[in-house]
FIVOFI-191708 format. One record per residue (C-alpha): residue in three letters; x, y, z. Coordinates in Angstrom, 3 decimals. Layout:
<sites>
+------+----------+----------+----------+
! code !       xx !       yy !       zz !
+------+----------+----------+----------+
!  ALA !        X !        Y !        Z !
...
+------+----------+----------+----------+
</sites>
This chain:
<sites>
+------+----------+----------+----------+
! code !       xx !       yy !       zz !
+------+----------+----------+----------+
!  MET !  -45.061 !    4.625 !    0.071 !
!  ALA !  -47.246 !    3.026 !    2.769 !
!  GLN !  -44.165 !    1.487 !    4.402 !
!  ILE !  -42.373 !    4.850 !    4.398 !
!  GLU !  -45.371 !    6.557 !    6.011 !
!  LYS !  -45.548 !    3.819 !    8.642 !
!  ASN !  -41.861 !    4.248 !    9.461 !
!  LEU !  -42.284 !    8.016 !    9.791 !
!  PHE !  -45.280 !    7.539 !   12.067 !
!  ASP !  -43.342 !    5.093 !   14.252 !
!  ARG !  -40.415 !    7.519 !   14.466 !
!  GLN !  -42.678 !   10.419 !   15.454 !
!  SER !  -44.385 !    8.311 !   18.104 !
!  LEU !  -41.010 !    7.319 !   19.514 !
!  VAL !  -39.898 !   10.964 !   19.611 !
!  ILE !  -43.041 !   11.978 !   21.539 !
!  LEU !  -42.566 !    9.187 !   24.074 !
!  GLU !  -38.913 !   10.036 !   24.430 !
!  ARG !  -39.714 !   13.687 !   25.171 !
!  ASP !  -42.300 !   12.636 !   27.756 !
!  PHE !  -39.782 !   10.406 !   29.532 !
!  ASP !  -37.137 !   13.116 !   29.328 !
!  ASN !  -39.472 !   15.740 !   30.821 !
!  ASP !  -40.517 !   13.337 !   33.550 !
!  LEU !  -36.887 !   12.682 !   34.512 !
!  PHE !  -35.288 !   16.095 !   33.989 !
!  GLY !  -38.167 !   18.528 !   33.762 !
!  ARG !  -38.602 !   20.998 !   30.931 !
!  ASP !  -35.084 !   22.411 !   30.696 !
!  ILE !  -35.388 !   24.919 !   27.848 !
!  ALA !  -31.738 !   25.975 !   28.139 !
!  PHE !  -30.547 !   22.388 !   27.570 !
!  GLU !  -33.051 !   21.702 !   24.795 !
!  ASN !  -31.665 !   24.652 !   22.827 !
!  THR !  -28.158 !   23.176 !   22.877 !
!  HIS !  -28.745 !   19.988 !   20.886 !
!  VAL !  -30.854 !   18.234 !   18.286 !
!  ARG !  -32.044 !   14.616 !   18.318 !
!  LEU !  -32.493 !   12.465 !   15.225 !
!  HIS !  -33.523 !    8.867 !   14.606 !
!  LEU !  -31.394 !    7.115 !   11.984 !
!  ARG !  -32.404 !    4.267 !    9.728 !
!  GLY !  -32.465 !    0.872 !   11.342 !
!  SER !  -30.262 !   -2.069 !   10.455 !
!  TYR !  -30.815 !   -5.807 !   10.971 !
!  HIS !  -28.261 !   -8.013 !   12.708 !
!  THR !  -27.742 !  -11.555 !   13.895 !
!  ILE !  -25.787 !  -12.217 !   17.095 !
!  ALA !  -24.322 !  -15.574 !   18.025 !
!  ILE !  -22.936 !  -16.414 !   21.476 !
!  ASP !  -21.664 !  -19.989 !   21.533 !
!  ASP !  -24.713 !  -22.025 !   20.436 !
!  LEU !  -27.244 !  -19.273 !   21.215 !
!  GLU !  -28.444 !  -16.898 !   18.480 !
!  SER !  -30.784 !  -13.910 !   18.222 !
!  GLN !  -31.904 !  -11.508 !   15.511 !
!  PHE !  -32.806 !   -7.923 !   16.239 !
!  VAL !  -33.217 !   -4.468 !   14.696 !
!  MET !  -30.687 !   -1.840 !   15.694 !
!  GLU !  -32.425 !    1.573 !   15.672 !
!  PRO !  -29.828 !    4.251 !   16.488 !
!  ARG !  -30.784 !    7.518 !   18.176 !
!  LEU !  -28.458 !   10.405 !   17.330 !
!  LEU !  -27.750 !   13.511 !   19.408 !
!  LEU !  -25.710 !   16.435 !   18.033 !
!  HIS !  -24.631 !   18.900 !   20.718 !
!  GLN !  -23.457 !   22.447 !   20.091 !
!  ASP !  -20.264 !   21.731 !   22.069 !
!  GLY !  -19.154 !   19.418 !   19.272 !
!  VAL !  -20.300 !   16.094 !   20.757 !
!  VAL !  -21.882 !   13.324 !   18.679 !
!  GLN !  -23.788 !   10.728 !   20.729 !
!  LEU !  -25.301 !    7.514 !   19.394 !
!  THR !  -27.556 !    5.256 !   21.465 !
!  VAL !  -28.550 !    1.780 !   20.272 !
!  GLY !  -30.283 !   -1.211 !   21.786 !
!  VAL !  -28.752 !   -4.663 !   21.304 !
!  GLN !  -31.006 !   -7.634 !   22.084 !
!  LEU !  -28.955 !  -10.572 !   23.339 !
!  PRO !  -30.110 !  -14.198 !   23.235 !
!  SER !  -32.056 !  -15.392 !   26.260 !
!  GLY !  -30.720 !  -17.977 !   28.686 !
!  LEU !  -27.169 !  -16.610 !   28.874 !
!  ALA !  -24.873 !  -17.679 !   31.670 !
!  THR !  -23.017 !  -15.117 !   33.739 !
!  THR !  -19.767 !  -15.535 !   31.833 !
!  GLN !  -21.590 !  -15.172 !   28.505 !
!  LEU !  -23.415 !  -12.029 !   29.649 !
!  VAL !  -20.199 !  -10.422 !   30.885 !
!  LYS !  -18.524 !  -11.246 !   27.583 !
!  ALA !  -21.415 !   -9.878 !   25.531 !
!  GLY !  -21.484 !   -6.694 !   27.617 !
!  HIS !  -18.154 !   -5.558 !   26.189 !
!  PRO !  -18.669 !   -3.639 !   22.915 !
!  ARG !  -15.412 !   -5.010 !   21.462 !
!  THR !  -16.486 !   -8.639 !   21.756 !
!  PRO !  -17.028 !  -10.229 !   18.311 !
!  LEU !  -20.677 !  -11.261 !   18.250 !
!  VAL !  -22.302 !  -10.096 !   15.001 !
!  THR !  -22.357 !  -12.800 !   12.320 !
!  ARG !  -24.703 !  -11.191 !    9.784 !
!  SER !  -25.796 !   -7.608 !    9.045 !
!  ASP !  -28.340 !   -6.020 !    6.709 !
!  ILE !  -27.414 !   -2.340 !    6.597 !
!  PRO !  -29.015 !    0.527 !    4.641 !
!  GLU !  -27.250 !    1.880 !    1.581 !
!  PRO !  -25.996 !    5.090 !    3.324 !
!  TYR !  -23.983 !    2.934 !    5.748 !
!  ALA !  -22.641 !    0.813 !    2.882 !
!  SER !  -20.865 !    3.701 !    1.171 !
!  ALA !  -17.321 !    3.546 !   -0.162 !
!  GLU !  -16.027 !    5.105 !    3.091 !
!  SER !  -17.645 !    2.399 !    5.237 !
!  GLN !  -15.499 !   -0.086 !    7.148 !
!  TRP !  -17.973 !   -2.863 !    6.391 !
!  VAL !  -17.612 !   -3.912 !    2.761 !
!  GLY !  -18.634 !   -6.918 !    0.738 !
!  GLY !  -21.947 !   -8.691 !    0.623 !
!  GLU !  -24.750 !   -8.325 !   -1.888 !
!  TRP !  -27.685 !   -6.018 !   -2.384 !
!  ALA !  -31.029 !   -7.386 !   -1.216 !
!  LYS !  -33.683 !   -7.902 !   -3.861 !
!  GLU !  -36.332 !   -5.981 !   -1.914 !
!  LEU !  -36.140 !   -2.406 !   -0.665 !
!  ASP !  -36.600 !   -1.458 !    2.973 !
!  ALA !  -38.661 !    1.742 !    3.262 !
!  GLY !  -37.511 !    2.718 !   -0.218 !
!  VAL !  -33.794 !    2.151 !    0.494 !
!  ARG !  -31.528 !   -0.622 !   -0.727 !
!  MET !  -30.094 !   -2.946 !    1.923 !
!  ARG !  -26.635 !   -4.494 !    1.844 !
!  GLN !  -26.558 !   -8.071 !    3.154 !
!  ILE !  -23.187 !   -8.893 !    4.682 !
!  GLU !  -22.128 !  -12.298 !    5.973 !
!  HIS !  -19.139 !  -11.496 !    8.159 !
!  ASP !  -16.174 !  -13.782 !    7.578 !
!  GLU !  -15.290 !  -13.294 !   11.229 !
!  PRO !  -17.825 !  -12.070 !   13.798 !
!  ALA !  -17.904 !   -8.288 !   13.963 !
!  THR !  -18.255 !   -6.148 !   17.087 !
!  VAL !  -20.767 !   -3.537 !   18.161 !
!  ASP !  -17.847 !   -1.138 !   18.473 !
!  GLU !  -17.137 !   -1.589 !   14.741 !
!  TRP !  -20.755 !   -0.734 !   13.951 !
!  PHE !  -20.369 !    2.455 !   16.014 !
!  GLU !  -17.323 !    3.333 !   13.924 !
!  VAL !  -19.341 !    2.832 !   10.734 !
!  ALA !  -22.305 !    4.915 !   11.942 !
!  VAL !  -20.224 !    7.726 !   13.474 !
!  GLY !  -18.020 !    7.881 !   10.397 !
!  ARG !  -21.092 !    8.283 !    8.184 !
!  VAL !  -22.555 !   11.008 !   10.415 !
!  LEU !  -19.291 !   12.958 !   10.509 !
!  HIS !  -19.000 !   12.659 !    6.739 !
!  LEU !  -22.487 !   14.116 !    6.245 !
!  ILE !  -21.968 !   17.049 !    8.642 !
!  ARG !  -18.429 !   17.617 !    7.275 !
!  ALA !  -16.702 !   17.197 !   10.612 !
!  HIS !  -13.855 !   15.119 !   11.977 !
!  ARG !  -13.333 !   13.367 !   15.262 !
!  GLU !  -10.764 !   14.769 !   17.677 !
!  GLY !  -11.216 !   13.003 !   21.018 !
!  PRO !  -11.580 !    9.289 !   21.769 !
!  MET !  -14.890 !    7.459 !   21.545 !
!  HIS !  -16.495 !    6.664 !   24.911 !
!  VAL !  -18.834 !    3.654 !   25.036 !
!  TYR !  -20.920 !    3.112 !   28.205 !
!  PRO !  -22.909 !   -0.156 !   28.185 !
!  VAL !  -26.162 !   -0.315 !   30.165 !
!  ILE !  -27.107 !   -3.955 !   30.743 !
!  ILE !  -30.775 !   -4.677 !   31.517 !
!  ALA !  -31.249 !   -8.340 !   32.351 !
!  GLU !  -33.840 !  -10.613 !   33.923 !
!  THR !  -32.829 !  -13.167 !   36.548 !
!  GLY !  -33.399 !  -16.865 !   36.164 !
!  ASP !  -35.813 !  -19.076 !   38.085 !
!  CYS !  -33.307 !  -21.597 !   39.378 !
!  CYS !  -33.825 !  -20.738 !   43.053 !
!  THR !  -36.232 !  -18.917 !   45.333 !
!  ASN !  -33.778 !  -16.345 !   46.717 !
!  TRP !  -31.827 !  -15.536 !   43.585 !
!  VAL !  -30.083 !  -12.399 !   44.911 !
!  VAL !  -28.555 !  -14.210 !   47.889 !
!  GLU !  -27.604 !  -17.338 !   45.968 !
!  HIS !  -26.070 !  -15.434 !   43.051 !
!  GLU !  -24.476 !  -12.471 !   44.777 !
!  HIS !  -21.124 !  -13.258 !   43.138 !
!  ASP !  -22.803 !  -13.294 !   39.706 !
!  ILE !  -24.211 !   -9.812 !   40.312 !
!  ALA !  -20.746 !   -8.588 !   41.267 !
!  GLN !  -19.200 !  -10.092 !   38.110 !
!  VAL !  -21.741 !   -8.531 !   35.758 !
!  ALA !  -21.562 !   -5.161 !   37.545 !
!  ALA !  -17.745 !   -5.177 !   37.423 !
!  GLY !  -17.687 !   -6.521 !   33.858 !
!  THR !  -15.124 !   -9.186 !   34.621 !
!  VAL !  -15.005 !  -12.903 !   35.342 !
!  PRO !  -12.146 !  -14.185 !   37.530 !
!  LEU !   -9.949 !  -16.974 !   36.304 !
!  THR !  -10.371 !  -20.500 !   37.566 !
!  GLY !   -9.268 !  -20.733 !   41.168 !
!  GLU !   -9.549 !  -16.980 !   41.759 !
!  GLN !  -12.236 !  -14.922 !   43.455 !
!  LEU !  -13.569 !  -11.484 !   42.597 !
!  LEU !  -12.683 !   -9.117 !   45.416 !
!  LEU !  -14.863 !   -6.262 !   44.205 !
!  GLY !  -18.488 !   -5.966 !   45.183 !
!  PRO !  -21.306 !   -4.758 !   42.926 !
!  GLY !  -21.396 !   -1.399 !   44.678 !
!  PRO !  -24.444 !    0.340 !   46.151 !
!  ASN !  -27.905 !   -0.722 !   45.062 !
!  PHE !  -29.906 !    2.255 !   43.786 !
!  GLY !  -33.117 !    0.316 !   43.252 !
!  VAL !  -36.147 !    1.747 !   45.086 !
!  VAL !  -38.280 !   -1.408 !   44.912 !
!  SER !  -37.564 !   -5.023 !   45.765 !
!  GLY !  -38.233 !   -6.139 !   42.202 !
!  ALA !  -35.128 !   -4.544 !   40.708 !
!  ARG !  -31.503 !   -3.853 !   41.531 !
!  ILE !  -29.515 !   -1.016 !   39.951 !
!  HIS !  -25.724 !   -0.851 !   40.085 !
!  ALA !  -23.569 !    1.708 !   38.278 !
!  THR !  -19.787 !    1.843 !   37.951 !
!  LEU !  -17.151 !    3.723 !   36.020 !
!  GLY !  -17.468 !    1.580 !   32.907 !
!  SER !  -21.046 !    0.288 !   32.812 !
!  ALA !  -24.420 !    0.076 !   34.527 !
!  LEU !  -26.518 !   -2.946 !   35.465 !
!  VAL !  -30.302 !   -2.976 !   35.829 !
!  LEU !  -31.276 !   -6.384 !   37.196 !
!  GLN !  -34.969 !   -7.266 !   36.929 !
!  LEU !  -36.019 !   -9.711 !   39.665 !
!  ARG !  -39.499 !  -10.175 !   38.211 !
!  ALA !  -40.848 !  -10.999 !   34.759 !
!  TRP !  -39.582 !   -8.419 !   32.305 !
!  ARG !  -39.539 !   -7.794 !   28.594 !
!  ALA !  -37.585 !   -5.131 !   26.746 !
!  ASN !  -39.857 !   -2.212 !   25.858 !
!  ILE !  -39.959 !    1.547 !   25.409 !
!  THR !  -40.198 !    2.225 !   29.162 !
!  ASP !  -36.540 !    1.199 !   29.518 !
!  LEU !  -35.755 !    4.713 !   28.286 !
!  HIS !  -36.193 !    5.786 !   31.918 !
!  HIS !  -32.856 !    4.093 !   32.568 !
!  THR !  -30.967 !    4.841 !   29.366 !
!  LEU !  -31.841 !    8.558 !   29.203 !
!  LEU !  -30.163 !    9.161 !   32.560 !
!  TYR !  -26.894 !    7.491 !   31.544 !
!  GLU !  -26.988 !    9.230 !   28.169 !
!  ARG !  -27.071 !   12.597 !   29.929 !
!  LEU !  -24.257 !   11.609 !   32.321 !
!  VAL !  -21.947 !   10.330 !   29.582 !
!  LEU !  -22.697 !   13.411 !   27.479 !
!  LEU !  -21.812 !   15.664 !   30.420 !
!  ASN !  -18.559 !   13.776 !   31.019 !
!  VAL !  -17.460 !   14.159 !   27.392 !
!  ARG !  -18.384 !   17.863 !   27.362 !
!  VAL !  -16.481 !   18.547 !   30.578 !
!  ARG !  -13.325 !   16.863 !   29.304 !
!  ALA !  -13.594 !   18.599 !   25.938 !
!  PHE !  -13.982 !   21.958 !   27.699 !
!  GLU !  -10.885 !   21.215 !   29.790 !
!  ARG !   -8.862 !   20.521 !   26.626 !
!  THR !   -9.952 !   23.736 !   24.921 !
!  LEU !   -9.357 !   25.790 !   28.058 !
!  SER !   -5.680 !   24.851 !   28.266 !
!  SER !   -4.981 !   26.349 !   24.830 !
!  PHE !   -7.537 !   29.168 !   24.893 !
!  ARG !   -6.484 !   32.652 !   23.793 !
!  GLY !   -9.372 !   35.060 !   23.509 !
!  ARG !  -10.797 !   38.451 !   24.297 !
!  THR !  -12.541 !   39.516 !   27.458 !
!  ARG !  -15.972 !   39.053 !   25.863 !
!  VAL !  -15.135 !   35.462 !   24.909 !
!  VAL !  -13.833 !   34.838 !   28.430 !
!  GLY !  -17.275 !   35.804 !   29.711 !
!  ALA !  -18.853 !   33.161 !   27.449 !
!  LYS !  -16.395 !   30.589 !   28.807 !
!  TYR !  -17.398 !   31.524 !   32.346 !
!  ARG !  -21.066 !   30.923 !   31.506 !
!  THR !  -20.257 !   27.541 !   29.950 !
!  ALA !  -18.265 !   26.501 !   33.019 !
!  LEU !  -21.138 !   27.509 !   35.302 !
!  ASP !  -23.636 !   25.555 !   33.185 !
!  LEU !  -21.437 !   22.437 !   33.346 !
!  GLU !  -21.084 !   22.728 !   37.103 !
!  LYS !  -24.843 !   23.201 !   37.475 !
!  GLU !  -25.547 !   20.060 !   35.448 !
!  ALA !  -22.986 !   18.113 !   37.466 !
!  ARG !  -24.839 !   19.040 !   40.671 !
!  GLY !  -27.969 !   17.442 !   39.203 !
!  VAL !  -30.189 !   20.497 !   39.571 !
!  HIS !  -32.268 !   19.397 !   36.548 !
!  ILE !  -32.868 !   15.838 !   37.793 !
!  ARG !  -36.283 !   15.519 !   39.392 !
!  ALA !  -36.074 !   11.994 !   40.858 !
!  GLY !  -34.041 !   11.651 !   44.041 !
!  THR !  -32.714 !    8.180 !   43.217 !
!  ALA !  -31.661 !    9.315 !   39.752 !
!  ARG !  -29.771 !   12.198 !   41.364 !
!  ASP !  -27.966 !    9.720 !   43.638 !
!  ILE !  -27.033 !    7.606 !   40.609 !
!  ALA !  -25.801 !   10.693 !   38.778 !
!  ALA !  -23.607 !   11.784 !   41.695 !
!  HIS !  -22.158 !    8.275 !   42.025 !
!  VAL !  -21.397 !    7.809 !   38.313 !
!  LEU !  -19.978 !   11.303 !   37.830 !
!  GLN !  -17.732 !   10.816 !   40.865 !
!  ALA !  -16.462 !    7.552 !   39.374 !
!  LEU !  -15.852 !    9.244 !   36.021 !
!  GLY !  -13.848 !   12.001 !   37.731 !
!  VAL !  -16.128 !   14.845 !   36.672 !
!  PRO !  -16.003 !   16.756 !   40.020 !
!  ALA !  -12.184 !   16.715 !   39.999 !
!  THR !  -12.146 !   17.906 !   36.391 !
!  LEU !  -14.532 !   20.737 !   37.258 !
!  GLU !  -12.166 !   21.829 !   40.039 !
!  THR !   -9.347 !   21.978 !   37.501 !
!  ILE !  -11.595 !   23.991 !   35.184 !
!  GLY !  -12.398 !   26.388 !   38.046 !
!  ARG !   -8.714 !   27.031 !   38.690 !
!  GLY !   -8.111 !   27.474 !   34.986 !
!  MET !  -10.966 !   29.971 !   34.701 !
!  THR !   -9.494 !   31.963 !   37.610 !
!  MET !   -6.133 !   32.160 !   35.847 !
!  LEU !   -7.872 !   32.996 !   32.572 !
!  GLY !   -9.760 !   35.841 !   34.268 !
!  GLU !   -6.542 !   37.222 !   35.729 !
!  ARG !   -4.888 !   37.072 !   32.329 !
!  ALA !   -7.865 !   38.774 !   30.667 !
!  SER !   -7.864 !   41.515 !   33.350 !
!  THR !   -4.157 !   42.090 !   32.826 !
!  ARG !   -4.651 !   42.406 !   29.068 !
!  ALA !   -7.572 !   44.796 !   29.559 !
!  SER !   -5.473 !   46.932 !   31.941 !
!  GLU !   -2.605 !   46.960 !   29.477 !
!  ARG !   -4.937 !   48.137 !   26.712 !
!  ALA !   -6.374 !   50.830 !   29.010 !
!  ALA !   -2.873 !   51.957 !   29.952 !
!  ARG !   -1.829 !   52.162 !   26.311 !
!  THR !   -4.954 !   54.179 !   25.498 !
!  ALA !   -4.331 !   56.582 !   28.400 !
!  ASN !   -0.707 !   57.010 !   27.397 !
!  LEU !   -1.742 !   57.736 !   23.830 !
!  ILE !   -4.261 !   60.366 !   24.969 !
!  ALA !   -1.672 !   62.005 !   27.216 !
!  VAL !    0.904 !   62.094 !   24.427 !
!  VAL !   -1.608 !   63.574 !   21.984 !
!  GLY !   -2.652 !   66.228 !   24.544 !
!  LEU !    0.964 !   67.119 !   25.254 !
!  ALA !    1.730 !   67.353 !   21.542 !
!  VAL !   -1.302 !   69.608 !   20.934 !
!  ALA !   -0.304 !   71.914 !   23.814 !
!  ALA !    3.270 !   72.084 !   22.604 !
!  VAL !    2.247 !   72.809 !   19.020 !
!  ALA !   -0.145 !   75.528 !   20.173 !
!  ALA !    2.517 !   77.190 !   22.342 !
!  VAL !    5.406 !   77.083 !   19.829 !
!  PRO !    4.167 !   79.922 !   17.516 !
!  ALA !    3.972 !   82.364 !   20.450 !
!  ILE !    7.479 !   81.673 !   21.774 !
!  PRO !    9.361 !   83.915 !   19.239 !
!  ALA !    6.969 !   86.786 !   19.968 !
!  ILE !    7.568 !   86.393 !   23.707 !
!  LEU !   11.340 !   86.374 !   23.264 !
!  GLU !   11.148 !   89.444 !   20.996 !
!  PHE !    8.973 !   91.291 !   23.500 !
!  VAL !   11.443 !   90.583 !   26.338 !
!  ALA !   14.350 !   91.802 !   24.199 !
!  ASP !   12.541 !   95.067 !   23.306 !
!  GLN !   11.775 !   95.736 !   26.980 !
!  ARG !   15.451 !   95.268 !   27.829 !
!  LYS !   16.457 !   97.816 !   25.182 !
!  ILE !   13.929 !  100.364 !   26.363 !
!  ASP !   14.738 !  100.014 !   30.044 !
!  PRO !   17.901 !   98.062 !   30.807 !
!  GLN !   17.194 !   98.458 !   34.523 !
!  ALA !   13.735 !   96.844 !   34.330 !
!  THR !   13.194 !   93.930 !   36.661 !
!  GLY !   11.817 !   90.518 !   35.681 !
!  TRP !    8.550 !   91.254 !   37.495 !
!  ALA !    8.038 !   94.423 !   35.514 !
!  ILE !    8.653 !   92.558 !   32.254 !
!  ALA !    6.170 !   89.873 !   33.328 !
!  GLN !    3.555 !   92.537 !   34.053 !
!  GLN !    4.049 !   94.025 !   30.613 !
!  LEU !    3.872 !   90.540 !   29.096 !
!  LEU !    0.582 !   89.682 !   30.776 !
!  THR !   -1.072 !   92.903 !   29.543 !
!  SER !   -0.983 !   91.518 !   25.971 !
!  PRO !   -3.727 !   88.919 !   25.149 !
!  LEU !   -1.499 !   87.094 !   22.693 !
!  GLN !    1.375 !   86.872 !   25.108 !
!  LEU !   -0.980 !   85.805 !   27.895 !
!  SER !   -2.277 !   82.927 !   25.756 !
!  ALA !    1.235 !   81.736 !   25.131 !
!  VAL !    2.049 !   81.746 !   28.836 !
!  LEU !   -1.115 !   79.788 !   29.672 !
!  LEU !   -0.425 !   77.184 !   27.014 !
!  GLY !    3.087 !   76.774 !   28.255 !
!  GLY !    1.850 !   76.285 !   31.811 !
!  ILE !   -0.740 !   73.743 !   30.667 !
!  SER !    1.966 !   71.856 !   28.796 !
!  VAL !    4.109 !   71.625 !   31.908 !
!  VAL !    1.141 !   70.392 !   33.997 !
!  LEU !    0.165 !   67.781 !   31.410 !
!  LEU !    3.722 !   66.566 !   31.247 !
!  ALA !    3.820 !   66.136 !   35.021 !
!  VAL !    0.462 !   64.318 !   35.061 !
!  PHE !    1.578 !   62.036 !   32.230 !
!  LEU !    4.803 !   61.083 !   34.001 !
!  THR !    2.981 !   60.427 !   37.300 !
!  PHE !    0.289 !   58.294 !   35.594 !
!  THR !    2.906 !   56.307 !   33.670 !
!  VAL !    4.842 !   55.482 !   36.809 !
!  ARG !    1.676 !   54.286 !   38.585 !
!  VAL !    0.527 !   52.145 !   35.660 !
!  VAL !    3.931 !   50.507 !   35.337 !
!  ARG !    3.955 !   49.672 !   39.058 !
!  ILE !    0.453 !   48.118 !   38.873 !
!  LEU !    1.311 !   46.052 !   35.798 !
!  LEU !    4.475 !   44.766 !   37.417 !
!  SER !    2.535 !   43.683 !   40.514 !
!  TRP !   -0.089 !   41.887 !   38.368 !
!  ARG !    2.623 !   40.242 !   36.339 !
!  LYS !    4.230 !   38.853 !   39.465 !
!  SER !    0.823 !   37.653 !   40.670 !
!  GLY !    0.247 !   35.951 !   37.314 !
!  TYR !    3.594 !   34.190 !   37.571 !
!  ARG !    2.656 !   32.925 !   41.019 !
!  SER !   -0.716 !   31.666 !   39.801 !
!  ARG !    0.933 !   29.674 !   37.009 !
!  ILE !    3.222 !   27.687 !   39.309 !
!  THR !    2.361 !   24.008 !   38.797 !
!  GLY !    4.690 !   22.374 !   41.287 !
!  TYR !    7.758 !   22.762 !   43.420 !
!  GLU !   10.452 !   20.633 !   44.938 !
!  VAL !   11.412 !   20.483 !   48.606 !
!  ARG !   14.950 !   19.419 !   49.359 !
!  VAL !   15.860 !   18.489 !   52.930 !
!  ASP !   19.370 !   17.740 !   54.064 !
!  LEU !   19.134 !   14.651 !   56.279 !
!  THR !   22.842 !   14.488 !   57.113 !
!  PRO !   23.861 !   15.396 !   60.690 !
!  HIS !   24.732 !   19.067 !   61.144 !
!  ASP !   25.403 !   21.556 !   63.863 !
!  GLU !   22.662 !   23.752 !   65.294 !
!  SER !   24.406 !   26.743 !   63.781 !
!  GLU !   23.972 !   25.318 !   60.274 !
!  THR !   21.032 !   26.269 !   58.121 !
!  VAL !   18.652 !   23.567 !   56.923 !
!  PRO !   17.825 !   23.950 !   53.203 !
!  GLY !   14.217 !   24.939 !   52.601 !
!  PRO !   11.905 !   24.888 !   49.610 !
!  SER !   13.441 !   25.629 !   46.256 !
+------+----------+----------+----------+
</sites>
């Protein structure tokens, strides 16, 4: 029980520190806080071997569940010290087989887990059994992600639709082989930042990219696939490194949300009210991409650089065009519904007027016939005067006139609505054009001939 209480206390302390770092970097964004929940999962123990170097560490995953359907896991992997550049680049790839031994909690060792085998440890860890697995072949960090994500999705009864995006953030300390390490090892920085080592006899043509470090004791480089934080002074991994990881967590989360929103938008069919919610989501994504919540200027520069490399601004432009087309389509549907409602009201009014006038028609015809018998020489005006002197006959005449007016109004309104809908339909067709082909006849021709244009 004492060990369980200690673990809970450590988790709560970590959560408080994490919130402090998050508020310091992004401010107190209540709107974003209400969109997700953070959890700390049980830790697992692993042994990593790189050539003849070995290290043991505890992997303590931090879980984020976002309302947009995104599951994000963040873990820290402690590599052996004294690695060469080639070894560090190799270890920075999550699909590199490094893990030789794993002690994982019982929830991860379920029947659905990809890691099987091993034996149960004799002692419990915080009241939970641990499965000790000696991997026949070194496992990868990517495989552990598959195990953890699979367990989370199983518990929340969800399934994965899109691909998994892994973004390594490498925090390393330089060696003490020379006095001016940055100048002497510029090619090593470029290799680690690019995540590649050229073959023998080749040279890396890419540079490390811009340095976003604000002090001389550290260099920060960020690319499409990874980030490098190079410590030029004595450094030891600690909780303050969250200042770096929290920023990249937010950027990767935004990238996944933007791409997921683009996928759902292409197949979206909804009502006008739902379109309004989509508009608000698109505006929130664009606002986050501009970095309005980031308080530190350097962090905002890093965010703009990484998001540009990930293609987020271009995706947001595509979303903006899609939202414009979606709004036009929703307006057309709303106008069609309004037109159908107006037509229905006009038809009902015309039917009511006709039904009200029909009973008086025989009486009117009988009255006209009687007047003809009494005075065959009577004019039509005289008969009309006699007709209007009777209240019943007058009501019939008024209803008949109203029916004619309503019929004329209905026909005029229908013609106008049809013309508007046809114009919107043509506009919608134009807005859905995705490409066109231009054919040009390059053969010699006379000036009197016509050159083919766009088709």
